[in-house]
C-alpha positions, 0 to 999 in steps of 0.5 A: 631525592636530594638533601640540601647541603646545609642539611646533610649528615642530619638524618634527613635522607634516612628519614625520607628513604624510610618513608618512601620505602614504607609508602611504596610497600603500603601501596603494593609496589614490588620494589624501588630502583634508583641511580647513584653517581660514583662519587656520592659515597654517602648516599650509596652507603645509605642505600646499601644499609637499606637493602639496595643492591647494584643491578646495572650501570650507566655512565658514571652511575649504578642503578640499584634496586630494592625488592620488597 
């Protein structure tokens, strides 16, 4: 998921993530995972607010998971 720089800070990422979570849960998935680079603090904060936790690390990115 990515948000064009001119639209960042407007809640677009929050809405996209909420819809992805809802659609995934509705389809019976057990959870989601994603990778976030170290310097992407805004995205990391969004993921933490939505219940994602760090589960691993690869290079300069953390793998985060959310279990339903």
